SERO-404052 format. One record per atom (N, C-alpha, C): residue number from 0; residue in one letter; chain; atom name; x, y, z. Coordinates in pm, whole numbers. Last residue first. Layout:
N
{NUM,'A','A','CA',{X,Y,Z}}
...
//
This chain:
219
{218,'G','A','N',{-2142,-1316,-2449}}
{218,'G','A','CA',{-2132,-1357,-2588}}
{218,'G','A','C',{-2182,-1499,-2613}}
{217,'G','A','N',{-2120,-1208,-2203}}
{217,'G','A','CA',{-2253,-1214,-2259}}
{217,'G','A','C',{-2254,-1256,-2404}}
{216,'K','A','N',{-1882,-1226,-2081}}
{216,'K','A','CA',{-1906,-1102,-2156}}
{216,'K','A','C',{-2045,-1098,-2221}}
{215,'A','A','N',{-1899,-1480,-1982}}
{215,'A','A','CA',{-1896,-1369,-1888}}
{215,'A','A','C',{-1925,-1236,-1955}}
{214,'I','A','N',{-1880,-1626,-2220}}
{214,'I','A','CA',{-2004,-1630,-2142}}
{214,'I','A','C',{-2010,-1510,-2048}}
{213,'R','A','N',{-1614,-1569,-2288}}
{213,'R','A','CA',{-1724,-1527,-2379}}
{213,'R','A','C',{-1857,-1526,-2304}}
{212,'A','A','N',{-1481,-1690,-2074}}
{212,'A','A','CA',{-1473,-1545,-2092}}
{212,'A','A','C',{-1583,-1493,-2183}}
{211,'A','A','N',{-1541,-1958,-2123}}
{211,'A','A','CA',{-1586,-1895,-1998}}
{211,'A','A','C',{-1585,-1742,-2010}}
{210,'E','A','N',{-1407,-1996,-2365}}
{210,'E','A','CA',{-1554,-2006,-2361}}
{210,'E','A','C',{-1609,-1938,-2236}}
{209,'G','A','N',{-1141,-1960,-2273}}
{209,'G','A','CA',{-1197,-1876,-2380}}
{209,'G','A','C',{-1349,-1876,-2378}}
{208,'I','A','N',{-1107,-2157,-2080}}
{208,'I','A','CA',{-1101,-2017,-2038}}
{208,'I','A','C',{-1160,-1925,-2144}}
{207,'G','A','N',{-1345,-2428,-2110}}
{207,'G','A','CA',{-1219,-2362,-2138}}
{207,'G','A','C',{-1224,-2215,-2100}}
{206,'Q','A','N',{-1531,-2582,-1839}}
{206,'Q','A','CA',{-1524,-2511,-1967}}
{206,'Q','A','C',{-1387,-2445,-1984}}
{205,'G','A','N',{-1554,-2699,-1590}}
{205,'G','A','CA',{-1484,-2773,-1695}}
{205,'G','A','C',{-1477,-2703,-1829}}
{204,'K','A','N',{-1648,-2560,-1384}}
{204,'K','A','CA',{-1742,-2658,-1441}}
{204,'K','A','C',{-1679,-2734,-1558}}
{203,'L','A','N',{-1450,-2381,-1342}}
{203,'L','A','CA',{-1461,-2491,-1245}}
{203,'L','A','C',{-1561,-2597,-1291}}
{202,'V','A','N',{-1514,-2205,-1548}}
{202,'V','A','CA',{-1390,-2283,-1557}}
{202,'V','A','C',{-1396,-2403,-1462}}
{201,'H','A','N',{-1747,-2091,-1443}}
{201,'H','A','CA',{-1755,-2175,-1564}}
{201,'H','A','C',{-1629,-2259,-1584}}
{200,'E','A','N',{-1649,-1951,-1219}}
{200,'E','A','CA',{-1759,-2048,-1205}}
{200,'E','A','C',{-1763,-2144,-1324}}
{199,'F','A','N',{-1460,-1782,-1335}}
{199,'F','A','CA',{-1418,-1888,-1245}}
{199,'F','A','C',{-1525,-1995,-1231}}
{198,'I','A','N',{-1633,-1608,-1478}}
{198,'I','A','CA',{-1532,-1689,-1548}}
{198,'I','A','C',{-1488,-1806,-1461}}
{197,'V','A','N',{-1773,-1489,-1268}}
{197,'V','A','CA',{-1845,-1573,-1366}}
{197,'V','A','C',{-1747,-1664,-1439}}
{196,'K','A','N',{-1563,-1348,-1150}}
{196,'K','A','CA',{-1636,-1449,-1073}}
{196,'K','A','C',{-1711,-1545,-1165}}
{195,'D','A','N',{-1490,-1168,-1347}}
{195,'D','A','CA',{-1395,-1273,-1308}}
{195,'D','A','C',{-1465,-1385,-1232}}
{194,'M','A','N',{-1715,-1003,-1342}}
{194,'M','A','CA',{-1687,-1083,-1461}}
{194,'M','A','C',{-1591,-1197,-1428}}
{193,'A','A','N',{-1685,-885,-1090}}
{193,'A','A','CA',{-1805,-965,-1118}}
{193,'A','A','C',{-1782,-1055,-1240}}
{192,'E','A','N',{-1446,-748,-1132}}
{192,'E','A','CA',{-1452,-855,-1031}}
{192,'E','A','C',{-1572,-946,-1055}}
{191,'A','A','N',{-1523,-560,-1321}}
{191,'A','A','CA',{-1424,-662,-1358}}
{191,'A','A','C',{-1427,-778,-1260}}
{190,'K','A','N',{-1699,-407,-1162}}
{190,'K','A','CA',{-1748,-473,-1285}}
{190,'K','A','C',{-1654,-585,-1326}}
{189,'E','A','N',{-1522,-313,-968}}
{189,'E','A','CA',{-1637,-396,-929}}
{189,'E','A','C',{-1690,-473,-1049}}
{188,'A','A','N',{-1353,-156,-1125}}
{188,'A','A','CA',{-1300,-275,-1058}}
{188,'A','A','C',{-1412,-369,-1016}}
{187,'R','A','N',{-1526,49,-1204}}
{187,'R','A','CA',{-1463,-36,-1305}}
{187,'R','A','C',{-1412,-165,-1244}}
{186,'A','A','N',{-1586,162,-957}}
{186,'A','A','CA',{-1694,106,-1039}}
{186,'A','A','C',{-1636,11,-1144}}
{185,'F','A','N',{-1328,248,-879}}
{185,'F','A','CA',{-1402,150,-799}}
{185,'F','A','C',{-1512,83,-881}}
{184,'V','A','N',{-1267,442,-1068}}
{184,'V','A','CA',{-1187,320,-1062}}
{184,'V','A','C',{-1263,211,-987}}
{183,'E','A','N',{-1467,630,-1003}}
{183,'E','A','CA',{-1454,580,-1140}}
{183,'E','A','C',{-1379,447,-1141}}
{182,'M','A','N',{-1411,687,-739}}
{182,'M','A','CA',{-1539,624,-772}}
{182,'M','A','C',{-1537,564,-912}}
{181,'L','A','N',{-1140,799,-753}}
{181,'L','A','CA',{-1176,682,-673}}
{181,'L','A','C',{-1303,614,-722}}
{180,'R','A','N',{-1021,1013,-861}}
{180,'R','A','CA',{-1070,913,-956}}
{180,'R','A','C',{-1124,789,-884}}
{179,'D','A','N',{-917,1172,-666}}
{179,'D','A','CA',{-1026,1231,-745}}
{179,'D','A','C',{-1080,1135,-852}}
{178,'K','A','N',{-711,1014,-564}}
{178,'K','A','CA',{-831,1034,-483}}
{178,'K','A','C',{-947,1092,-564}}
{177,'P','A','N',{-568,763,-768}}
{177,'P','A','CA',{-580,906,-737}}
{177,'P','A','C',{-713,934,-669}}
{176,'I','A','N',{-465,463,-636}}
{176,'I','A','CA',{-580,525,-703}}
{176,'I','A','C',{-580,674,-669}}
{175,'C','A','N',{-201,241,-670}}
{175,'C','A','CA',{-242,371,-617}}
{175,'C','A','C',{-356,428,-702}}
{174,'V','A','N',{-102,-88,-561}}
{174,'V','A','CA',{-149,6,-663}}
{174,'V','A','C',{-199,132,-594}}
{173,'V','A','N',{125,-354,-499}}
{173,'V','A','CA',{61,-231,-453}}
{173,'V','A','C',{18,-148,-572}}
{172,'G','A','N',{102,-718,-500}}
{172,'G','A','CA',{172,-591,-507}}
{172,'G','A','C',{88,-476,-458}}
{171,'T','A','N',{18,-976,-427}}
{171,'T','A','CA',{61,-951,-565}}
{171,'T','A','C',{140,-821,-576}}
{170,'S','A','N',{-67,-967,-165}}
{170,'S','A','CA',{51,-1048,-195}}
{170,'S','A','C',{101,-1029,-338}}
{169,'D','A','N',{-166,-617,-162}}
{169,'D','A','CA',{-183,-756,-122}}
{169,'D','A','C',{-60,-834,-167}}
{168,'G','A','N',{-301,-285,-139}}
{168,'G','A','CA',{-189,-378,-144}}
{168,'G','A','C',{-228,-517,-100}}
{167,'V','A','N',{-382,35,-239}}
{167,'V','A','CA',{-435,-100,-223}}
{167,'V','A','C',{-318,-196,-237}}
{166,'L','A','N',{-431,372,-154}}
{166,'L','A','CA',{-336,265,-179}}
{166,'L','A','C',{-402,131,-148}}
{165,'I','A','N',{-561,669,-268}}
{165,'I','A','CA',{-596,540,-208}}
{165,'I','A','C',{-496,435,-251}}
{164,'D','A','N',{-452,993,-161}}
{164,'D','A','CA',{-469,893,-266}}
{164,'D','A','C',{-491,757,-201}}
{163,'G','A','N',{-384,1137,67}}
{163,'G','A','CA',{-524,1104,46}}
{163,'G','A','C',{-552,1014,-72}}
{162,'P','A','N',{-108,1296,-81}}
{162,'P','A','CA',{-183,1270,42}}
{162,'P','A','C',{-331,1244,11}}
{161,'N','A','N',{-4,1121,-380}}
{161,'N','A','CA',{-40,1243,-309}}
{161,'N','A','C',{-114,1208,-180}}
{160,'V','A','N',{252,955,-537}}
{160,'V','A','CA',{140,937,-444}}
{160,'V','A','C',{118,1069,-370}}
{159,'V','A','N',{380,849,-843}}
{159,'V','A','CA',{363,963,-752}}
{159,'V','A','C',{238,940,-668}}
{158,'V','A','N',{562,556,-911}}
{158,'V','A','CA',{431,619,-901}}
{158,'V','A','C',{432,734,-801}}
{157,'N','A','N',{790,398,-913}}
{157,'N','A','CA',{759,475,-1034}}
{157,'N','A','C',{633,560,-1024}}
{156,'E','A','N',{854,399,-583}}
{156,'E','A','CA',{912,349,-707}}
{156,'E','A','C',{875,443,-822}}
{155,'L','A','N',{655,635,-480}}
{155,'L','A','CA',{680,496,-447}}
{155,'L','A','C',{724,428,-575}}
{154,'R','A','N',{705,967,-394}}
{154,'R','A','CA',{713,869,-501}}
{154,'R','A','C',{739,731,-440}}
{153,'I','A','N',{481,1226,-271}}
{153,'I','A','CA',{599,1141,-264}}
{153,'I','A','C',{601,1049,-386}}
{152,'P','A','N',{343,1534,-161}}
{152,'P','A','CA',{356,1435,-267}}
{152,'P','A','C',{488,1358,-253}}
{151,'V','A','N',{288,1535,198}}
{151,'V','A','CA',{336,1601,76}}
{151,'V','A','C',{340,1495,-34}}
{150,'Q','A','N',{260,1447,465}}
{150,'Q','A','CA',{145,1494,388}}
{150,'Q','A','C',{187,1585,272}}
{149,'T','A','N',{572,1555,611}}
{149,'T','A','CA',{458,1464,601}}
{149,'T','A','C',{346,1531,523}}
{148,'A','A','N',{928,1572,574}}
{148,'A','A','CA',{794,1631,564}}
{148,'A','A','C',{690,1520,563}}
{147,'A','A','N',{1169,1451,674}}
{147,'A','A','CA',{1170,1583,610}}
{147,'A','A','C',{1033,1648,611}}
{146,'T','A','N',{1331,1290,907}}
{146,'T','A','CA',{1193,1298,860}}
{146,'T','A','C',{1173,1439,806}}
{145,'R','A','N',{1644,1169,831}}
{145,'R','A','CA',{1571,1286,880}}
{145,'R','A','C',{1431,1283,821}}
{144,'V','A','N',{1877,916,910}}
{144,'V','A','CA',{1750,955,848}}
{144,'V','A','C',{1697,1081,914}}
{143,'R','A','N',{2102,855,1053}}
{143,'R','A','CA',{2109,836,907}}
{143,'R','A','C',{1987,893,835}}
{142,'T','A','N',{2043,885,1317}}
{142,'T','A','CA',{2147,973,1263}}
{142,'T','A','C',{2172,951,1113}}
{141,'R','A','N',{1867,591,1290}}
{141,'R','A','CA',{1914,692,1385}}
{141,'R','A','C',{2043,757,1334}}
{140,'G','A','N',{1798,377,1138}}
{140,'G','A','CA',{1783,509,1078}}
{140,'G','A','C',{1835,621,1166}}
{139,'S','A','N',{2008,85,1142}}
{139,'S','A','CA',{1919,182,1209}}
{139,'S','A','C',{1914,314,1132}}
{138,'V','A','N',{2013,-203,972}}
{138,'V','A','CA',{2076,-70,969}}
{138,'V','A','C',{1979,33,1026}}
{137,'P','A','N',{1943,-460,912}}
{137,'P','A','CA',{1976,-429,1052}}
{137,'P','A','C',{2038,-291,1067}}
{136,'V','A','N',{1657,-485,690}}
{136,'V','A','CA',{1799,-456,714}}
{136,'V','A','C',{1824,-429,862}}
{135,'A','A','N',{1454,-574,433}}
{135,'A','A','CA',{1470,-593,577}}
{135,'A','A','C',{1619,-581,604}}
{134,'H','A','N',{1326,-366,170}}
{134,'H','A','CA',{1436,-439,232}}
{134,'H','A','C',{1411,-460,382}}
{133,'C','A','N',{1077,-264,79}}
{133,'C','A','CA',{1178,-311,-16}}
{133,'C','A','C',{1279,-404,50}}
{132,'V','A','N',{747,-350,208}}
{132,'V','A','CA',{878,-287,219}}
{132,'V','A','C',{971,-340,110}}
{131,'F','A','N',{445,-333,390}}
{131,'F','A','CA',{510,-366,264}}
{131,'F','A','C',{640,-287,257}}
{130,'L','A','N',{241,-454,651}}
{130,'L','A','CA',{352,-369,611}}
{130,'L','A','C',{419,-425,485}}
{129,'D','A','N',{7,-478,851}}
{129,'D','A','CA',{11,-504,706}}
{129,'D','A','C',{115,-410,644}}
{128,'M','A','N',{90,-614,1163}}
{128,'M','A','CA',{82,-495,1080}}
{128,'M','A','C',{96,-533,933}}
{127,'G','A','N',{127,-824,1331}}
{127,'G','A','CA',{9,-828,1245}}
{127,'G','A','C',{-6,-707,1157}}
{126,'S','A','N',{346,-856,1489}}
{126,'S','A','CA',{254,-748,1525}}
{126,'S','A','C',{123,-756,1447}}
{125,'D','A','N',{499,-1049,1362}}
{125,'D','A','CA',{420,-1090,1479}}
{125,'D','A','C',{318,-984,1519}}
{124,'V','A','N',{625,-886,1170}}
{124,'V','A','CA',{534,-992,1128}}
{124,'V','A','C',{442,-1032,1243}}
{123,'I','A','N',{777,-729,1346}}
{123,'I','A','CA',{679,-666,1258}}
{123,'I','A','C',{577,-769,1211}}
{122,'E','A','N',{944,-921,1461}}
{122,'E','A','CA',{852,-846,1546}}
{122,'E','A','C',{742,-780,1463}}
{121,'E','A','N',{1089,-1001,1234}}
{121,'E','A','CA',{1005,-1098,1305}}
{121,'E','A','C',{902,-1027,1393}}
{120,'L','A','N',{1226,-761,1165}}
{120,'L','A','CA',{1125,-817,1077}}
{120,'L','A','C',{1033,-916,1149}}
{119,'D','A','N',{1387,-547,1260}}
{119,'D','A','CA',{1301,-625,1351}}
{119,'D','A','C',{1190,-696,1274}}
{118,'R','A','N',{1363,-281,1010}}
{118,'R','A','CA',{1435,-383,1086}}
{118,'R','A','C',{1336,-456,1177}}
{117,'V','A','N',{1315,-170,670}}
{117,'V','A','CA',{1273,-181,809}}
{117,'V','A','C',{1364,-282,877}}
{116,'G','A','N',{1378,54,387}}
{116,'G','A','CA',{1395,-64,471}}
{116,'G','A','C',{1326,-55,605}}
{115,'G','A','N',{1196,168,105}}
{115,'G','A','CA',{1320,168,180}}
{115,'G','A','C',{1324,43,265}}
{114,'H','A','N',{918,261,89}}
{114,'H','A','CA',{1013,255,-22}}
{114,'H','A','C',{1152,273,38}}
{113,'V','A','N',{675,107,267}}
{113,'V','A','CA',{806,171,284}}
{113,'V','A','C',{890,152,158}}
{112,'V','A','N',{352,126,378}}
{112,'V','A','CA',{433,99,260}}
{112,'V','A','C',{563,177,274}}
{111,'I','A','N',{117,-6,598}}
{111,'I','A','CA',{238,76,585}}
{111,'I','A','C',{313,31,460}}
{110,'G','A','N',{-231,13,699}}
{110,'G','A','CA',{-117,-48,634}}
{110,'G','A','C',{0,48,632}}
{109,'N','A','N',{-414,126,876}}
{109,'N','A','CA',{-457,16,789}}
{109,'N','A','C',{-341,-58,725}}
{108,'V','A','N',{-390,202,1219}}
{108,'V','A','CA',{-339,227,1084}}
{108,'V','A','C',{-366,104,999}}
{107,'G','A','N',{-460,171,1480}}
{107,'G','A','CA',{-563,146,1379}}
{107,'G','A','C',{-520,181,1239}}
{106,'R','A','N',{-287,174,1690}}
{106,'R','A','CA',{-354,301,1656}}
{106,'R','A','C',{-464,281,1554}}
{105,'V','A','N',{-179,-78,1675}}
{105,'V','A','CA',{-269,-47,1787}}
{105,'V','A','C',{-348,81,1758}}
{104,'K','A','N',{-17,-39,1446}}
{104,'K','A','CA',{-126,-138,1446}}
{104,'K','A','C',{-227,-108,1555}}
{103,'A','A','N',{164,150,1540}}
{103,'A','A','CA',{76,183,1429}}
{103,'A','A','C',{-43,88,1422}}
{102,'A','A','N',{291,-2,1738}}
{102,'A','A','CA',{218,120,1775}}
{102,'A','A','C',{121,161,1667}}
{101,'T','A','N',{412,-195,1575}}
{101,'T','A','CA',{309,-235,1670}}
{101,'T','A','C',{226,-115,1715}}
{100,'A','A','N',{596,-36,1441}}
{100,'A','A','CA',{492,-106,1364}}
{100,'A','A','C',{378,-150,1455}}
{99,'A','A','N',{753,45,1657}}
{99,'A','A','CA',{678,144,1580}}
{99,'A','A','C',{567,79,1500}}
{98,'A','A','N',{860,-202,1741}}
{98,'A','A','CA',{780,-121,1834}}
{98,'A','A','C',{694,-20,1758}}
{97,'G','A','N',{1005,-299,1514}}
{97,'G','A','CA',{889,-370,1567}}
{97,'G','A','C',{800,-285,1656}}
{96,'G','A','N',{1102,-6,1327}}
{96,'G','A','CA',{1120,-142,1374}}
{96,'G','A','C',{991,-197,1432}}
{95,'M','A','N',{1166,206,1040}}
{95,'M','A','CA',{1099,172,1165}}
{95,'M','A','C',{1131,28,1201}}
{94,'M','A','N',{1339,245,836}}
{94,'M','A','CA',{1250,356,867}}
{94,'M','A','C',{1170,331,996}}
{93,'S','A','N',{1671,140,783}}
{93,'S','A','CA',{1542,115,846}}
{93,'S','A','C',{1466,244,874}}
{92,'V','A','N',{1811,136,457}}
{92,'V','A','CA',{1816,188,593}}
{92,'V','A','C',{1678,171,653}}
{91,'M','A','N',{1866,131,174}}
{91,'M','A','CA',{1877,15,261}}
{91,'M','A','C',{1905,60,404}}
{90,'A','A','N',{1630,334,-9}}
{90,'A','A','CA',{1754,319,68}}
{90,'A','A','C',{1750,195,158}}
{89,'G','A','N',{1418,407,-170}}
{89,'G','A','CA',{1469,270,-181}}
{89,'G','A','C',{1591,242,-98}}
{88,'G','A','N',{1340,662,-101}}
{88,'G','A','CA',{1419,644,-222}}
{88,'G','A','C',{1478,505,-239}}
{87,'A','A','N',{1166,671,99}}
{87,'A','A','CA',{1307,679,137}}
{87,'A','A','C',{1397,653,18}}
{86,'D','A','N',{856,751,159}}
{86,'D','A','CA',{947,758,44}}
{86,'D','A','C',{1088,781,97}}
{85,'I','A','N',{594,578,301}}
{85,'I','A','CA',{722,643,328}}
{85,'I','A','C',{812,635,207}}
{84,'A','A','N',{269,587,397}}
{84,'A','A','CA',{352,563,280}}
{84,'A','A','C',{479,646,293}}
{83,'I','A','N',{19,448,592}}
{83,'I','A','CA',{141,528,596}}
{83,'I','A','C',{229,489,477}}
{82,'V','A','N',{-312,461,543}}
{82,'V','A','CA',{-197,380,503}}
{82,'V','A','C',{-75,473,502}}
{81,'D','A','N',{-574,504,792}}
{81,'D','A','CA',{-476,551,695}}
{81,'D','A','C',{-377,442,657}}
{80,'G','A','N',{-721,396,999}}
{80,'G','A','CA',{-766,371,863}}
{80,'G','A','C',{-670,418,756}}
{79,'P','A','N',{-653,659,1223}}
{79,'P','A','CA',{-700,521,1205}}
{79,'P','A','C',{-759,503,1065}}
{78,'A','A','N',{-404,887,1092}}
{78,'A','A','CA',{-536,858,1148}}
{78,'A','A','C',{-568,710,1136}}
{77,'A','A','N',{-74,968,1189}}
{77,'A','A','CA',{-163,905,1092}}
{77,'A','A','C',{-294,869,1161}}
{76,'N','A','N',{70,1040,1413}}
{76,'N','A','CA',{-17,1140,1352}}
{76,'N','A','C',{-105,1086,1240}}
{75,'D','A','N',{242,845,1502}}
{75,'D','A','CA',{147,901,1599}}
{75,'D','A','C',{50,1001,1538}}
{74,'V','A','N',{391,786,1272}}
{74,'V','A','CA',{320,678,1342}}
{74,'V','A','C',{213,734,1434}}
{73,'Y','A','N',{496,1041,1195}}
{73,'Y','A','CA',{401,968,1110}}
{73,'Y','A','C',{326,860,1185}}
{72,'A','A','N',{629,1147,1408}}
{72,'A','A','CA',{566,1240,1315}}
{72,'A','A','C',{470,1169,1222}}
{71,'P','A','N',{758,937,1541}}
{71,'P','A','CA',{624,978,1586}}
{71,'P','A','C',{553,1074,1491}}
{70,'I','A','N',{1010,935,1401}}
{70,'I','A','CA',{909,834,1371}}
{70,'I','A','C',{770,874,1421}}
{69,'D','A','N',{1234,1130,1317}}
{69,'D','A','CA',{1111,1156,1391}}
{69,'D','A','C',{1001,1058,1351}}
{68,'F','A','N',{1528,1190,1330}}
{68,'F','A','CA',{1464,1065,1288}}
{68,'F','A','C',{1333,1055,1365}}
{67,'E','A','N',{1611,1405,1471}}
{67,'E','A','CA',{1556,1430,1338}}
{67,'E','A','C',{1494,1305,1276}}
{66,'E','A','N',{1734,1321,1701}}
{66,'E','A','CA',{1593,1361,1710}}
{66,'E','A','C',{1530,1391,1574}}
{65,'P','A','N',{2003,1278,1619}}
{65,'P','A','CA',{1914,1166,1649}}
{65,'P','A','C',{1767,1202,1649}}
{64,'A','A','N',{2098,1477,1335}}
{64,'A','A','CA',{2082,1463,1480}}
{64,'A','A','C',{1985,1350,1509}}
{63,'F','A','N',{2267,1326,1050}}
{63,'F','A','CA',{2160,1402,1113}}
{63,'F','A','C',{2163,1384,1265}}
{62,'T','A','N',{2500,1180,987}}
{62,'T','A','CA',{2460,1295,904}}
{62,'T','A','C',{2360,1385,976}}
{61,'G','A','N',{2568,950,1120}}
{61,'G','A','CA',{2614,1076,1176}}
{61,'G','A','C',{2573,1199,1097}}
{60,'L','A','N',{2590,743,837}}
{60,'L','A','CA',{2584,748,983}}
{60,'L','A','C',{2643,880,1033}}
{59,'A','A','N',{2472,917,541}}
{59,'A','A','CA',{2560,824,612}}
{59,'A','A','C',{2541,840,763}}
{58,'G','A','N',{2118,976,476}}
{58,'G','A','CA',{2261,1000,461}}
{58,'G','A','C',{2342,895,533}}
{57,'V','A','N',{1799,1070,355}}
{57,'V','A','CA',{1886,962,402}}
{57,'V','A','C',{2032,999,375}}
{56,'A','A','N',{1487,1218,428}}
{56,'A','A','CA',{1621,1234,372}}
{56,'A','A','C',{1711,1129,435}}
{55,'V','A','N',{1144,1135,354}}
{55,'V','A','CA',{1261,1138,442}}
{55,'V','A','C',{1387,1164,361}}
{54,'N','A','N',{799,1194,355}}
{54,'N','A','CA',{923,1206,280}}
{54,'N','A','C',{1040,1214,378}}
{53,'V','A','N',{489,1038,369}}
{53,'V','A','CA',{607,1077,446}}
{53,'V','A','C',{727,1084,351}}
{52,'T','A','N',{128,1044,370}}
{52,'T','A','CA',{257,1039,302}}
{52,'T','A','C',{370,1097,387}}
{51,'F','A','N',{-122,842,404}}
{51,'F','A','CA',{-58,944,488}}
{51,'F','A','C',{88,943,445}}
{50,'A','A','N',{-368,744,173}}
{50,'A','A','CA',{-226,756,204}}
{50,'A','A','C',{-198,872,298}}
{49,'P','A','N',{-658,552,254}}
{49,'P','A','CA',{-597,677,208}}
{49,'P','A','C',{-453,690,257}}
{48,'G','A','N',{-662,193,177}}
{48,'G','A','CA',{-695,312,254}}
{48,'G','A','C',{-623,434,201}}
{47,'A','A','N',{-617,-147,223}}
{47,'A','A','CA',{-668,-44,132}}
{47,'A','A','C',{-706,75,218}}
{46,'F','A','N',{-414,-447,243}}
{46,'F','A','CA',{-470,-323,296}}
{46,'F','A','C',{-535,-243,184}}
{45,'K','A','N',{-262,-754,358}}
{45,'K','A','CA',{-332,-675,258}}
{45,'K','A','C',{-392,-551,323}}
{44,'R','A','N',{-72,-1050,407}}
{44,'R','A','CA',{-93,-910,439}}
{44,'R','A','C',{-165,-837,325}}
{43,'D','A','N',{6,-1311,371}}
{43,'D','A','CA',{-135,-1287,402}}
{43,'D','A','C',{-167,-1139,425}}
{42,'P','A','N',{284,-1331,333}}
{42,'P','A','CA',{193,-1347,218}}
{42,'P','A','C',{49,-1307,246}}
{41,'A','A','N',{469,-1061,486}}
{41,'A','A','CA',{415,-1197,493}}
{41,'A','A','C',{307,-1210,386}}
{40,'V','A','N',{551,-815,408}}
{40,'V','A','CA',{640,-889,499}}
{40,'V','A','C',{593,-1031,520}}
{39,'P','A','N',{504,-745,55}}
{39,'P','A','CA',{455,-760,192}}
{39,'P','A','C',{552,-841,277}}
{38,'R','A','N',{730,-532,-138}}
{38,'R','A','CA',{658,-657,-117}}
{38,'R','A','C',{608,-665,28}}
{37,'I','A','N',{883,-352,-386}}
{37,'I','A','CA',{802,-336,-264}}
{37,'I','A','C',{712,-457,-249}}
{36,'P','A','N',{1059,-358,-614}}
{36,'P','A','CA',{1058,-467,-517}}
{36,'P','A','C',{976,-446,-390}}
{35,'P','A','N',{768,-378,-841}}
{35,'P','A','CA',{853,-433,-735}}
{35,'P','A','C',{982,-353,-726}}
{34,'V','A','N',{571,-78,-920}}
{34,'V','A','CA',{649,-196,-959}}
{34,'V','A','C',{728,-248,-838}}
{33,'V','A','N',{247,22,-886}}
{33,'V','A','CA',{378,33,-823}}
{33,'V','A','C',{457,-94,-854}}
{32,'L','A','N',{37,168,-1101}}
{32,'L','A','CA',{87,36,-1068}}
{32,'L','A','C',{229,47,-1015}}
{31,'G','A','N',{-82,396,-1203}}
{31,'G','A','CA',{-89,373,-1059}}
{31,'G','A','C',{-37,239,-1014}}
{30,'D','A','N',{-178,592,-1436}}
{30,'D','A','CA',{-48,536,-1398}}
{30,'D','A','C',{-45,516,-1247}}
{29,'I','A','N',{-468,526,-1615}}
{29,'I','A','CA',{-413,588,-1494}}
{29,'I','A','C',{-283,516,-1456}}
{28,'G','A','N',{-641,436,-1816}}
{28,'G','A','CA',{-522,512,-1852}}
{28,'G','A','C',{-458,584,-1735}}
{27,'L','A','N',{-843,268,-1761}}
{27,'L','A','CA',{-875,411,-1754}}
{27,'L','A','C',{-754,499,-1785}}
{26,'A','A','N',{-722,24,-1773}}
{26,'A','A','CA',{-833,50,-1865}}
{26,'A','A','C',{-867,198,-1871}}
{25,'D','A','N',{-538,46,-1560}}
{25,'D','A','CA',{-492,36,-1699}}
{25,'D','A','C',{-601,76,-1797}}
{24,'L','A','N',{-719,47,-1344}}
{24,'L','A','CA',{-632,162,-1367}}
{24,'L','A','C',{-581,163,-1511}}
{23,'A','A','N',{-825,-211,-1372}}
{23,'A','A','CA',{-913,-94,-1387}}
{23,'A','A','C',{-831,32,-1413}}
{22,'G','A','N',{-598,-363,-1317}}
{22,'G','A','CA',{-661,-371,-1448}}
{22,'G','A','C',{-753,-253,-1476}}
{21,'G','A','N',{-561,-291,-1048}}
{21,'G','A','CA',{-461,-256,-1148}}
{21,'G','A','C',{-515,-262,-1289}}
{20,'V','A','N',{-784,-413,-938}}
{20,'V','A','CA',{-777,-266,-936}}
{20,'V','A','C',{-674,-219,-1038}}
{19,'T','A','N',{-703,-677,-980}}
{19,'T','A','CA',{-824,-627,-1046}}
{19,'T','A','C',{-827,-474,-1048}}
{18,'S','A','N',{-465,-677,-821}}
{18,'S','A','CA',{-465,-718,-962}}
{18,'S','A','C',{-584,-661,-1037}}
{17,'S','A','N',{-526,-597,-556}}
{17,'S','A','CA',{-443,-512,-641}}
{17,'S','A','C',{-451,-549,-789}}
{16,'G','A','N',{-871,-650,-441}}
{16,'G','A','CA',{-728,-673,-454}}
{16,'G','A','C',{-659,-594,-562}}
{15,'I','A','N',{-1126,-689,-327}}
{15,'I','A','CA',{-1107,-700,-472}}
{15,'I','A','C',{-959,-724,-504}}
{14,'E','A','N',{-1085,-636,-53}}
{14,'E','A','CA',{-1131,-769,-98}}
{14,'E','A','C',{-1101,-790,-247}}
{13,'R','A','N',{-1009,-371,-63}}
{13,'R','A','CA',{-919,-468,0}}
{13,'R','A','C',{-955,-610,-43}}
{12,'L','A','N',{-1239,-261,-168}}
{12,'L','A','CA',{-1117,-261,-249}}
{12,'L','A','C',{-1014,-359,-194}}
{11,'R','A','N',{-1404,-291,56}}
{11,'R','A','CA',{-1434,-366,-66}}
{11,'R','A','C',{-1312,-372,-158}}
{10,'A','A','N',{-1287,-112,232}}
{10,'A','A','CA',{-1296,-253,269}}
{10,'A','A','C',{-1322,-340,146}}
{9,'Y','A','N',{-1325,126,91}}
{9,'Y','A','CA',{-1189,78,117}}
{9,'Y','A','C',{-1190,-71,151}}
{8,'I','A','N',{-1607,137,99}}
{8,'I','A','CA',{-1539,125,-30}}
{8,'I','A','C',{-1397,74,-11}}
{7,'R','A','N',{-1648,170,374}}
{7,'R','A','CA',{-1704,52,305}}
{7,'R','A','C',{-1634,30,171}}
{6,'T','A','N',{-1527,416,414}}
{6,'T','A','CA',{-1473,298,482}}
{6,'T','A','C',{-1522,170,416}}
{5,'L','A','N',{-1700,577,267}}
{5,'L','A','CA',{-1562,560,223}}
{5,'L','A','C',{-1499,436,286}}
{4,'E','A','N',{-1930,557,426}}
{4,'E','A','CA',{-1933,509,288}}
{4,'E','A','C',{-1792,486,234}}
{3,'T','A','N',{-1834,676,662}}
{3,'T','A','CA',{-1883,538,664}}
{3,'T','A','C',{-1885,478,524}}
{2,'E','A','N',{-1781,934,582}}
{2,'E','A','CA',{-1669,848,621}}
{2,'E','A','C',{-1710,701,623}}
{1,'T','A','N',{-1983,1021,291}}
{1,'T','A','CA',{-1957,1010,434}}
{1,'T','A','C',{-1836,920,461}}
{0,'M','A','N',{-1939,1248,24}}
{0,'M','A','CA',{-1948,1109,67}}
{0,'M','A','C',{-1909,1098,215}}
//
């Protein structure tokens, strides 16, 4: 599949959203629903794209050398269209601030998911970066965080994310599509989205949800 075709699919998944994709994952028996508290920094934020994964180690102040908090390892190396996914184990420590989020936005990164914290929340919101995070904290990662590895399997809450898996996020939450199941999940989500559209059309005409669902199913 060409990059152009993949980009079109990611854009469509962004439109379809996490709820419908989550339903497709459930129907196919795929464990890809990331549970809260990972939430968007603003209600209008959404993304879909391949994961650029990051694993970090977290300790008390002074645990690591300042240079080990290597933000450029992920912000400057993720490709345009990627979704940076950082596994900090939910720690209440910042993995980045406003400048890094802005740099990622300018680079063309599609989204950022942090299983941990960020700081400079207002700057991040103003940057327009589609960033999802557990905590906003004034606690710097400098000497508390070591960037351990990139492009390795990580965990976002309850879900294992491998490099290149497709992450979809919006105001409802985040889901993960295994890269080798992308087309299967995409086809299922498209079918569900079409059915939901028919249901909405009939509900807006005054029909009950049960009748609308039967019509959508061809019953």
